[in-house]
N, C-alpha and C positions, 0 to 999 in steps of 0.2 A: 677624319673625326666629326663629317657632317654625314655621312652617309650611318655609324653606329650611333648617334642621337635621334638619326631617322628611324634606328631600331625600335628605341624605347617606345615610339607611338604607333608603329607599323604592326609591333606584338612579336619581333624578332630578338627569342630569348639569347641567342647565339651571339648578334650580333652588339644587340643591347649588354651584357655583360664583358666583351671584351672590351665595347668605349667604358662602362663602368671601371675596369684593368689598365687601359691606356690613362684613365682624364687620373683618376686616382692613388697611381702607379707607375706606371712609364712616367706620365710629365713629370711629376714630383722628383722622379731621381734623375729625368735631365735636364731639368731647371738645377739640382742641386749641380750637376757636373757640367751644365754650359757657366753656373756662375763660378762656382769652383776654378774649372779652368780659366775663363775671359781673368781672375782675378790674379789667380798668381802667374797667366800669362802677361799683364799689368805687370806685377812686382818683377818679375823676369828679365823682361824689358827694361823698366827702370832699373833693378844695378846692372845689367848690360851697359845701361847709362854711363855708368860710376868705373866700369869698367872691372864689377866684379859679377863671373860665375858663382852660380851656389848649386852644386846637383840637387841639395836638396830641392829645392824650388821648383826647379826642372821637375823633378820625381813627384813631386807630389800634383804638379799641373798634369801631368801622363796619370797619375793616378785617377784624380776627377775628369780626365777626356774617357777613361777606359768603362770607368763605373759603371754605366748604363748595360755594356758589354758584359760586364763579370755578374752584375745582379741577375739577369737574365740568362747565365749562364748556370747562376747558384740554384732559381725557378725549375731550369730544365734538369737540373740533375733530382731538383725535390720530384719532380712529374713521373720522372724514369725511374725513379724506385718505386711508386705506387703503380707505375703503368705497366712496367717492365720485370723488377727485382720482383714481389711479389706473387703476381700471377703467374713466375716459373715457380716459383718455389710450390703454388698449388697443385701446376701439371703435374710436377713432382712424384706429390701424395697419392693423385689422381691416379698416375699411371701404376704407383705402385700396389694400389688397391685393383684396378683392373686388374693385373698381373695374378694376384693371389687369388680374389675370385674365379681366374680364368684357369689356374693350377688347379682348386676344389673343384669348379667343375668337371676337369678332367680326368680328378681322381674318382668323384661320382661315379663317372660314368665306367669307369675301368671295371669298379666295385658291383656296379648292376648290371654290366657285360658278364661278368664272372660268375656270378649268383644266374644267368639268365643259362649259360654254358654249362653251369652244371644240371640244371634242371632240364635243361630242352639235348643236352648230349652227352652227359659223363651217364647218368640214370640208365636213359635209355639204351647207353652202349652195354652199360653193365649187365644191363635187363636180357639186354637181345643174345649177350653172352652166356647167359646162365639159363634160357630160352634153347640155343645155340648146343651147349653142354648135355641139358635133358633131350634136346633131340637125336644129338648123336646116341645118346646114352641110350636111350628106345630105340633106335638103330641099329645099335649093337647088341642090344637085345635078342630081337627079330633073329637076327642075323646067325648070332653065335648063341643059342639058346642052354648050351651048355655053361657057356661062364655067369649065367646069370645071376647067380650068389656074390659072385667078384666082382661083377658090376655093381649090385645092388649096394654091395661094404664102399666098393669104393667110392661109388656117386656119395652118400652119407658121410664117409667117413677121409674122404681126400675130398672130391670136386664144391661140395656142398662149402666146407668149411674151407677152401681156397679164394671160393668167389666174394665169399662173407668178408673175409682178412678185404680182400682187396677192393670193396666195398666201402669199409671199416674206415681203412688207406686212404683211398680216396676221400672222402667225406674228411675226416684229421687234415687231411694236405687243406685241400679247401678252406677250413674253417682257420689253420694257422697263417695260409695266404692272405684268407679276409682280415684276420686279426693286426699281422703287418703294416696292412694297408692303413685299416684304420688307426691305427699309434703312428705312423707317421704321419696322415690327416691331420690328428691334433695335434704332434709336434710343429709343425709347420703354421697351426692355425696359433699358439702360443708364443713360436717367434715371431709371429708378422706381430701381433699383438705390444709382444715386451721387449722387441727387437727393435722391427722395420718402422714401424708408427713414431716411437720416441725418438729415434734416430732422425729422423725426416722434419720432425718440430723441433730438436735442437738445429739443427742448419736452419731453418729457416726462422728459428729467434735469434741465434748468433749475426745472419746476415741482416732482419731488421734493427738490433742490436749496433752492429758495427755501421751501418747506412746515417740509425740518425745520428751517431755521435759525431761520425765527417760532419753531417749538415748543421749539426750543432755548432762546432768547432767553426767551420767557413763562416756562420752566420757571425760571432762572437768577432772574428779577427774579421770581416769587413764593417762591422759597425765601430771598432774601435782604431781602424786603422787613421779615417781622416785626426780623430783625435791628439795621437800619436803625432802625426806627420806635423801638425800646426804647431802643436808643443814644443818640435825639431828646431820648426820655421821660429819660432817667438823667441828661444832660445837663444837660438843664434842669431837674429836681429839683437835683442838683448846686447850680447855679449861683443857684437860686431859696434855697437855704440860706445857700450864702457872703452873698449880699446881704444877709441879714436879722443877721449880724452881723460885718459889714465895721464896723459904727462901734460896734463894742464894743470896752474898751482891752485892751494885752495883742495881744491875735489879730485884733483887727481889720485891719491890715496885712498879714499872712500873709494872712487869708482873701481881702481885694482883690485881694493877687499870685497867691491861684490861681487866681480868676475870673477874673483878664485874662489869663493862660495859657490856659486854657481857651478863652474865648472869642477867642483870638489877637491880644489887643490889647498893643502894646509899652508900657510903662511910662512912657517920655518921651511916647508920644503921647498918655497919660492924664492924663500932669500938664499938659501942654497943650491 
């Protein structure tokens, strides 16, 4: 505690705030624990001296003895919720975003690669094929002059239309593939925005609600436990005192009636 108080004057914020927590949070809880433990230990010993064993008094004593540990556990659970649970959910969303953008990048690279291949490979190959056909055609003209008109006819009616059709088919196939890739890309974008992100947000929201509810219930339970225990103890002591005097003249019947009222016993039930 002395070192933590020194932190106030030395400018050490961590030591100072640790000292403030120890002084205004840990110390009051320990004082309540020590006082409650001491009181109910004395009460337990006093009852034992008269040959009375009270499990309720023992339980209350143990409750005050364990109070600092339970409060520390509660604060640790609150800390874990903000330090571990929320960062894990945020990391899950970050991972989903990273995966989605990686997939988008790969698809874009694939589309641009196909475009490049079409202009760099496919079209040059088809042009080269036409050039080769023309070369072969003129070679055939030189080699066989007699078939020149037949070859001219076949070139314009068969060869060129065939090659043009091949280019058309290649272009149609390429644009069809590009269309399918773009449709798939936008479908994934839509699914990510409409499905993946809402699901991750719902998971994080449900986890936060569950944790907050659990922490609230524990705080209420810890806050009410000492009062419930003390109420049970005082009721038990009062009933014991009334039982000890209920056989005395003049006041016995009155004491018995008060005891039965405390215990919730109807006087006619008692008579039966």
